[in-house]
N, C-alpha and C positions, 0 to 999 in steps of 0.2 A: 392204596396206601393214607389214611389219614396221617398229618403229617402235624403234629403239634409244636408251636415253630415259635423263635425265640425273640427278644424284643433287643435287636444289637445297640450294643454302647453306643456305636454309631452314625445312630437313627437324626440324634438328635441337631448334628449335622445337617445331614437332608433332612429336618421338620425347617431348620434356617433357613436352607432355598427353597422349601416352598413358601414360606412367606417374604421371600424376596431379603432376608435379614432384618427383616423390621420386628421379630421378637425370636427369641431364642427359646422352646417352653418345648415341653416333648405334649405330645399333642397330652388330652384327655380319654381317650377311647371314646368306647363304645356304649359304656356304662354294664351293670350289669343285667344278663338276660331276663327278660319278666317284667324289667322297668316302662319298656316298651316293645316295639316290633322286634323280633328278632333283624338286626343287618344285615345283609346282603351280597357283598360283593360277586359280579359274576364278569367272567374276562368279555363274553361274549351276549352278543345281542341274542342269540338261539339257547345258550344257557341259562341266560337270566328268565327269557320265555319259562321255560321246564319250571323255574324257581316257581314263579309268579303261581304255574298253571298247581304247583304242590303247597305253597304256603300261605296265600292265598291272602284273608286279611293281618296274618298273625307275622307275617314278611316285609321288612322294607326292600326293594331290592334296585341297588345299582350296576347298570352297566356301565365298565370300565371302557368300552371299544362299541362309541352308537351306531346305528343302526348305517348299515352303507359302508362300515371300514374294512380293508383288508388287514384280517389280523396278522400273515403271515408277516406286516411289514409296519405292524405296528409298533412305535415306538411310543414308551413311558417317559411322561412328561413330572416332573415337580408337583405337579396337583396330587398325581394319584398315590406317592406319601399319604398325603394326607386322604385320600378316597381309604386305604387300605386300613390303615390308622386305625379309619373308627367303624370296622367289620367288627362283628361275633365271629362272621364265617364268610372265608372267600374260596368262591369255587370258580374252577379256570379246565379246559378242558385238556389240557396233556397232549401225550402223544407228539410234543416240540410244536402245537398248534402257533403257541404262542414264545416261540424261537426267540423273539427280542425283549422277553420278561421274565428267561430265565434266573435273574437275582432274584426279582420281588416274589414273583410266586416261589422260589427254594428257603424265600425269608430270610437273605444276606443283608437286606439294606431295607426292607418296611416291618412292621407289625401291625401283628393282629392274633388274635384270638385261637383260630382256630382253620385248617385248607387244609383241602382234598382239589382227586378230579374228579371228576365224570365218569372218566375211563378206567378208573381204575378196577374195577370188578369184571372188566371186559379179559378173556382169555387170549393174550400176545401171541401164543401159538398158532389159533385155531379164529379169533375173531379177529385180532387184528392186521390189517392186510400187508403187506410188504411193498413198495414202488425202489422208483430212485435208487436200484444199486442194494437195497435191502434197508432203507430208509424205513420206518412208521408210517401209514398213511396214515394221518392222524382223524379224516373226513366221517368220520362214525357215523355220524347224523344222517346221513343220508339212507342207508339202510334203517328202517322204524323199529323191529325186532331189537336191532342193537342200540340204538335211542331208548327202546324202554326199557331195557340193563339200566343205560344212564338214568334214566329221570328212576330208576329206583333205588338207584345211588343216591340221587339227589333226597328223595325222598329221607333214606338212611342221616346223611348227614346234616339234614335239620331236626328229627328226629332229635340224633345225640347232641346237637346244639340247644335245643329248646324239649326239654322232655313232658314238659307240660302242655305242649299242645299236639302230642304224639299223635294221639288220637286222630285231628282232624289234618293231618298232614295225610297217614294212613289212608284216610279216606279220603280226599283231594288223588291221590294217589290213583286208585282204586279207580272211581271217575275218569282218572285223564288217560288209564292205561287203557280202557276201554276203549276210549278213544282214538288212540295210537292202533289197536288192532284192529278196530276198524278200517282206519286210516289205509293201513300197509295191505287189508283186501284188495280196497280200490286201488290202489297204484298196481298189486302184482294183475290183477283183472284189466285194466287198462291197455298196460306195458304187453299181455296174450292177448289181444285182441289186436294189436298192431300189428304183433310178427306175425300173424295169420294172414293181417290184410296184407304183409310186403312178400308170403310165402319168406324171412330168413328176418335174424337177431337185425333191429329197425342200430344203423349206426347213427351215433352222436357224440358229434365234433365240438367242443366248445372251448374255454381259452387258458385251463389246464387241469391237472389232472386229478381235480376236486371229484368224480362221480362212478369211481371204480365200486365205491364201494353198493350204489346205485343198481350198476351194472350187473355186482353181479348177485343182487339181490332177486335182481326184476329182470331177467335176462336181456341186456342192450351188451350192445358192445360202444366202448366209447374210448376218441381218441382226442387228449389235448396238445395244446399250442406248448404250455408249457410241463413244468413237471409237476408232483406231488405239491410243489408251493413255489408261489407266484414270486420269492424272495429270488428263483432260482433263472438264471441266464436265457434267453430265447438264440438260437444260434442259425447261422442262412443254411445248416444241416438241418434242425429240427422245422424247419417251415417249408425248405423243399420236400419233407416226406408226407406232412402234412395237404400241401397242395395235389404230391401225386394220387395221395391215396383220392383224393378228394376228385379228380379227374380218371381216375383210369374205373373206382367205386362207380363214376357216377349220382357223386352226394350232393341232393337238390338243396340241401338247407347246411348252414355254422350257426351254434346259439354263442352272443355272447354271455355275461356275468356280471351284476352291478355293480359288484364289489372290484372289480380288473378293470382296468384300462381295458379300451375297445383296441388299439393302433394295430397290432399285433396281428389280431383276426382279418382285419381291413387287409392290412400287407397281404397276406395268405388269399382274400378274393381274390385282389387286382393279380397275384400272381398266377392264379389257374384263372382269370378272364385268357391273361396274354399267351397258358401256353393250352390252352385246351380249350380252342375260340369257339370248338363244334360243340362242348358241353351242353349249353343253352343259359340259362338263368339258376343264376347258383343264390341263396335266400341267406346276406347277412341277417341273422336273429337281432336285434333292438332294442332300444329304448322299452318301452311297457312289458312288454313281448322276451325280451330279455332272464336268461334263467339268475335265479337267487342260488347262491354254492357259501361263500364262508361267512354269508351276515343276511338274517334276515330284513326286511326294507321299511323304509319309511312308512312314518302317520299315512294312510288314506290309498294304501298302496298293498293287494294280495295277500303279497307276504310278509307280512306286519308279524305273523305268528307262525309259529312251526306247520303248523297242521296246513297255514295257506299258502306256504310258501312251497311244501310236498306237492299239496296239488297245484299251484300253478307248473310249476314243472313239469310233474307229469303230462297234464294238458294242454302245454303247449309244445313239447315234443309231440306229443297224439297229433296238435293241429300240423306242426310240420311238415312233417316226416311220412304221415299215411298218403297213400298212394291216390 
């Protein structure tokens, strides 16, 4: 659902704070559409990548959360007020991914011309997964076909905000959607080949439950140390359950994530070694081989784009889980 959000009267106070009380004035705003590129603010690097692919030369994208940032724990800053105020369009993931930015994204504290969530067209009953006692799982980008629907939403929002360049947005979206369809087929084929080699579903152990959509779409079994949000606490019971799963099923590799601290899985690995000394070496996948989950990678890494992120993940999973 697209929201047209008002400029609350108390935004003036927020602007004052954003400029350090050096001068209290309202932002001049983004200016009229068409006077320059469409100014889009994307909350995450994954959304920003979709906007760049669809918008091309006609958009100027600002990513609110830098690459490598955990969106579950992102705390908005005073500078975000100015960033929002300069936007023609704000695109967020929705499904509570940006949980600590609720007031900003609902327009209660900052102004912008238009806002939407990329998950708006997904069917909450059949496509949005429920985890953690009924909470909606926001990690929709791990099913490439679902993300294609989100890219269509990006296309439609850009077209609505900037109808003068609608044809270009549609042409770019068609090209990019074809690339994503090929990516989906590639991941599906690699996951199926791994399943045949193992004679069973591959078991993927990760830092938190970010890969449930991935498992459902591509036939893996996944377990995370934390729940769907990294803001949730990890109990000794959670750690013990994962240790027992790894030990009893002979899991040979567990995967860290680039945007999540590794200490939780390091503790799991230490406990596995102590409790199951005969299991043999269990690999903690870290560093350049860590999986991308809630954010793209920084410049120079394989995960700097969405396509690169997904391809890196499936290739790394195959590398460490193949017999």
